[in-house]
C-alpha positions as YAML, in Angstrom:
chain: A
units: angstrom
residues:
- id: 1
  name: MET
  ca: [105.54, 56.72, 77.20]
- id: 2
  name: THR
  ca: [107.64, 57.91, 80.52]
- id: 3
  name: LYS
  ca: [107.95, 55.95, 83.15]
- id: 4
  name: ALA
  ca: [105.89, 57.53, 85.57]
- id: 5
  name: ALA
  ca: [102.68, 57.59, 83.37]
- id: 6
  name: SER
  ca: [103.28, 54.07, 82.55]
- id: 7
  name: GLU
  ca: [103.56, 53.43, 86.85]
- id: 8
  name: MET
  ca: [100.29, 55.74, 86.65]
- id: 9
  name: ARG
  ca: [98.52, 53.38, 84.45]
- id: 10
  name: ASP
  ca: [99.77, 50.29, 86.28]
- id: 11
  name: ARG
  ca: [98.41, 51.57, 89.41]
- id: 12
  name: SER
  ca: [94.73, 52.03, 88.25]
- id: 13
  name: SER
  ca: [94.58, 48.19, 87.61]
- id: 14
  name: GLY
  ca: [92.23, 47.36, 84.95]
- id: 15
  name: ASP
  ca: [92.13, 50.70, 83.46]
- id: 16
  name: VAL
  ca: [94.11, 49.94, 80.23]
- id: 17
  name: ALA
  ca: [93.50, 46.59, 78.60]
- id: 18
  name: SER
  ca: [96.77, 44.88, 77.98]
- id: 19
  name: ASP
  ca: [96.07, 45.92, 74.01]
- id: 20
  name: GLY
  ca: [96.20, 49.34, 74.54]
- id: 21
  name: GLU
  ca: [92.61, 50.05, 74.91]
- id: 22
  name: LEU
  ca: [91.47, 53.19, 76.47]
- id: 23
  name: LYS
  ca: [89.21, 53.42, 79.35]
- id: 24
  name: LEU
  ca: [87.70, 56.84, 78.88]
- id: 25
  name: GLN
  ca: [87.08, 57.27, 82.56]
- id: 26
  name: ARG
  ca: [90.70, 56.99, 83.84]
- id: 27
  name: TYR
  ca: [91.64, 58.54, 80.72]
- id: 28
  name: PHE
  ca: [93.79, 61.66, 81.79]
- id: 29
  name: PRO
  ca: [92.52, 64.03, 79.36]
- id: 30
  name: TYR
  ca: [89.35, 63.25, 79.98]
- id: 31
  name: ARG
  ca: [89.24, 63.63, 83.65]
- id: 32
  name: LEU
  ca: [91.25, 66.70, 83.39]
- id: 33
  name: ALA
  ca: [88.63, 68.26, 81.08]
- id: 34
  name: ARG
  ca: [85.56, 66.74, 83.24]
- id: 35
  name: LEU
  ca: [87.49, 68.23, 86.56]
- id: 36
  name: ALA
  ca: [87.68, 71.77, 84.73]
- id: 37
  name: GLU
  ca: [84.33, 71.88, 83.43]
- id: 38
  name: GLN
  ca: [83.05, 70.96, 87.25]
- id: 39
  name: VAL
  ca: [85.15, 73.61, 88.74]
- id: 40
  name: SER
  ca: [84.03, 75.94, 86.02]
- id: 41
  name: LEU
  ca: [80.33, 75.41, 86.94]
- id: 42
  name: ALA
  ca: [81.10, 75.71, 90.59]
- id: 43
  name: VAL
  ca: [82.79, 78.94, 89.94]
- id: 44
  name: ALA
  ca: [79.70, 80.26, 87.33]
- id: 45
  name: GLU
  ca: [77.36, 80.08, 90.39]
- id: 46
  name: VAL
  ca: [79.16, 83.01, 91.93]
- id: 47
  name: TYR
  ca: [79.42, 85.49, 88.44]
- id: 48
  name: GLY
  ca: [76.71, 83.81, 86.78]
- id: 49
  name: ASP
  ca: [73.74, 83.81, 89.54]
- id: 50
  name: ARG
  ca: [74.58, 86.76, 91.63]
- id: 51
  name: PHE
  ca: [76.13, 89.41, 88.87]
- id: 52
  name: ALA
  ca: [74.41, 88.06, 85.84]
- id: 53
  name: LEU
  ca: [77.68, 87.92, 83.78]
- id: 54
  name: SER
  ca: [78.63, 84.70, 81.30]
- id: 55
  name: ARG
  ca: [81.88, 82.62, 81.28]
- id: 56
  name: GLN
  ca: [83.16, 84.99, 78.84]
- id: 57
  name: GLU
  ca: [82.32, 88.09, 80.59]
- id: 58
  name: TRP
  ca: [84.09, 87.27, 83.91]
- id: 59
  name: ARG
  ca: [87.05, 85.94, 82.47]
- id: 60
  name: ILE
  ca: [87.39, 89.18, 80.73]
- id: 61
  name: LEU
  ca: [86.34, 91.18, 83.82]
- id: 62
  name: ALA
  ca: [88.69, 88.99, 86.13]
- id: 63
  name: ALA
  ca: [91.63, 89.69, 83.39]
- id: 64
  name: LEU
  ca: [91.02, 93.50, 83.53]
- id: 65
  name: GLY
  ca: [90.53, 93.55, 87.31]
- id: 66
  name: GLU
  ca: [93.99, 92.24, 87.44]
- id: 67
  name: GLN
  ca: [95.73, 94.36, 84.48]
- id: 68
  name: PRO
  ca: [93.07, 97.35, 84.40]
- id: 69
  name: ARG
  ca: [94.33, 98.34, 80.62]
- id: 70
  name: LEU
  ca: [94.84, 95.83, 78.12]
- id: 71
  name: PRO
  ca: [94.48, 95.42, 74.23]
- id: 72
  name: THR
  ca: [91.81, 92.91, 73.16]
- id: 73
  name: LYS
  ca: [94.18, 90.78, 71.40]
- id: 74
  name: GLU
  ca: [95.88, 90.23, 74.95]
- id: 75
  name: ILE
  ca: [92.68, 89.90, 76.17]
- id: 76
  name: GLY
  ca: [92.09, 86.81, 74.43]
- id: 77
  name: ARG
  ca: [95.28, 85.15, 75.14]
- id: 78
  name: LEU
  ca: [95.02, 85.90, 79.12]
- id: 79
  name: THR
  ca: [91.48, 84.21, 79.16]
- id: 80
  name: THR
  ca: [91.99, 81.59, 76.92]
- id: 81
  name: LEU
  ca: [88.79, 82.62, 74.94]
- id: 82
  name: ASP
  ca: [88.83, 82.52, 71.18]
- id: 83
  name: LYS
  ca: [88.16, 86.10, 69.05]
- id: 84
  name: MET
  ca: [84.54, 85.54, 68.65]
- id: 85
  name: ASN
  ca: [84.06, 85.31, 72.26]
- id: 86
  name: VAL
  ca: [86.00, 87.87, 73.02]
- id: 87
  name: SER
  ca: [84.20, 90.19, 70.83]
- id: 88
  name: ARG
  ca: [80.74, 88.85, 72.66]
- id: 89
  name: GLY
  ca: [81.75, 89.59, 75.86]
- id: 90
  name: MET
  ca: [83.34, 92.83, 75.15]
- id: 91
  name: GLN
  ca: [80.53, 94.43, 73.39]
- id: 92
  name: SER
  ca: [78.01, 92.92, 76.01]
- id: 93
  name: LEU
  ca: [80.28, 94.22, 79.02]
- id: 94
  name: GLU
  ca: [80.34, 97.79, 77.16]
- id: 95
  name: ALA
  ca: [76.80, 97.61, 76.60]
- id: 96
  name: ARG
  ca: [76.11, 97.40, 80.35]
- id: 97
  name: GLY
  ca: [79.01, 99.94, 81.07]
- id: 98
  name: ILE
  ca: [81.53, 97.49, 82.57]
- id: 99
  name: VAL
  ca: [84.26, 98.19, 80.15]
- id: 100
  name: SER
  ca: [85.33, 101.01, 77.86]
- id: 101
  name: ARG
  ca: [87.42, 100.69, 74.51]
- id: 102
  name: ALA
  ca: [89.16, 103.39, 72.53]
- id: 103
  name: ARG
  ca: [91.78, 103.08, 69.58]
- id: 104
  name: ASP
  ca: [95.27, 102.33, 70.64]
- id: 105
  name: PRO
  ca: [97.37, 105.55, 69.90]
- id: 106
  name: ASP
  ca: [100.07, 103.39, 68.88]
- id: 107
  name: ASP
  ca: [98.23, 100.73, 66.51]
- id: 108
  name: GLY
  ca: [94.92, 101.97, 65.38]
- id: 109
  name: ARG
  ca: [93.89, 98.97, 64.37]
- id: 110
  name: GLU
  ca: [93.94, 97.60, 67.99]
- id: 111
  name: ARG
  ca: [91.87, 98.70, 70.71]
- id: 112
  name: ILE
  ca: [92.13, 99.17, 74.58]
- id: 113
  name: VAL
  ca: [90.17, 98.09, 76.99]
- id: 114
  name: THR
  ca: [89.65, 99.69, 80.09]
- id: 115
  name: LEU
  ca: [87.01, 98.83, 83.12]
- id: 116
  name: THR
  ca: [84.90, 101.74, 83.76]
- id: 117
  name: ALA
  ca: [84.27, 102.87, 87.25]
- id: 118
  name: ALA
  ca: [81.25, 100.55, 87.30]
- id: 119
  name: GLY
  ca: [83.29, 97.52, 86.03]
- id: 120
  name: ARG
  ca: [85.76, 98.25, 88.86]
- id: 121
  name: ALA
  ca: [83.02, 98.47, 91.29]
- id: 122
  name: LEU
  ca: [81.30, 94.84, 90.20]
- id: 123
  name: TYR
  ca: [84.89, 93.24, 90.24]
- id: 124
  name: ARG
  ca: [85.56, 94.16, 93.49]
- id: 125
  name: ARG
  ca: [82.21, 92.63, 94.61]
- id: 126
  name: ILE
  ca: [82.96, 89.49, 93.02]
- id: 127
  name: VAL
  ca: [86.06, 88.97, 93.95]
- id: 128
  name: PRO
  ca: [85.20, 87.85, 97.80]
- id: 129
  name: TYR
  ca: [82.98, 85.44, 96.53]
- id: 130
  name: ALA
  ca: [85.25, 83.93, 93.93]
- id: 131
  name: LEU
  ca: [88.04, 83.58, 96.65]
- id: 132
  name: ALA
  ca: [85.58, 81.74, 98.91]
- id: 133
  name: ARG
  ca: [84.40, 79.27, 96.26]
- id: 134
  name: GLU
  ca: [88.06, 78.59, 95.28]
- id: 135
  name: SER
  ca: [88.98, 78.06, 99.09]
- id: 136
  name: ASP
  ca: [85.81, 75.99, 99.37]
- id: 137
  name: LEU
  ca: [86.97, 74.09, 96.22]
- id: 138
  name: LEU
  ca: [90.53, 73.58, 97.68]
- id: 139
  name: GLY
  ca: [89.51, 72.95, 101.28]
- id: 140
  name: VAL
  ca: [89.27, 69.04, 100.41]
- id: 141
  name: LEU
  ca: [93.33, 69.36, 100.26]
- id: 142
  name: THR
  ca: [95.86, 69.37, 102.52]
- id: 143
  name: ALA
  ca: [98.19, 72.59, 102.50]
- id: 144
  name: GLN
  ca: [101.12, 70.32, 100.96]
- id: 145
  name: GLU
  ca: [98.76, 68.73, 98.41]
- id: 146
  name: ILE
  ca: [97.60, 72.52, 97.09]
- id: 147
  name: ALA
  ca: [101.41, 73.16, 97.01]
- id: 148
  name: THR
  ca: [101.82, 69.56, 95.10]
- id: 149
  name: LEU
  ca: [98.85, 70.73, 92.52]
- id: 150
  name: ASP
  ca: [100.55, 74.20, 92.16]
- id: 151
  name: THR
  ca: [103.69, 72.28, 90.93]
- id: 152
  name: VAL
  ca: [101.76, 69.69, 89.23]
- id: 153
  name: ILE
  ca: [99.72, 72.39, 87.04]
- id: 154
  name: ASP
  ca: [102.95, 74.10, 86.15]
- id: 155
  name: LYS
  ca: [104.44, 71.25, 84.92]
- id: 156
  name: LEU
  ca: [101.80, 70.31, 82.88]
- id: 157
  name: LEU
  ca: [100.68, 73.53, 81.30]
- id: 158
  name: ALA
  ca: [104.62, 73.88, 80.36]
- id: 159
  name: ALA
  ca: [104.39, 70.24, 78.68]
- id: 160
  name: ALA
  ca: [101.40, 71.24, 77.04]
- id: 161
  name: GLU
  ca: [102.78, 74.47, 75.55]
- id: 162
  name: ARG
  ca: [105.66, 72.52, 74.24]
- id: 163
  name: SER
  ca: [103.49, 70.12, 72.41]
- id: 164
  name: VAL
  ca: [101.03, 72.51, 70.73]
- id: 165
  name: PRO
  ca: [102.48, 74.34, 67.79]
...
């Protein structure tokens, strides 16, 4: 355990027993997972209630809104969705006329996904709501805390990516 991690545990007095017992409510991975789930639920009100999109569909739409032409396998990587969730989300979005898929001319096994005109319009309608929700969530932090949070998230992502084979 690093000195900083040890100090964090020491500051949260009583959260770790002397025999190394774990206290779930103070365990960092658990707390982070809870935070991610709560933020996800808060944002889901934007795309779910107003626009009838699932979490998977929103992630795919957001990825394509940023990069309008993507191979299917890249969508999975960008959205952190597994292959099955990408497939289900794509089928639904395609059936609703939000995305279209075509074979990649360079790799006949791969599909290239693009937003349709309706998909681009939907994305443009959702973005202001999504940004407003983000602003609401971050509104409890100072500008310095937001900057620190960004740095911490980047460091933790890098560390987690290094530890996963």
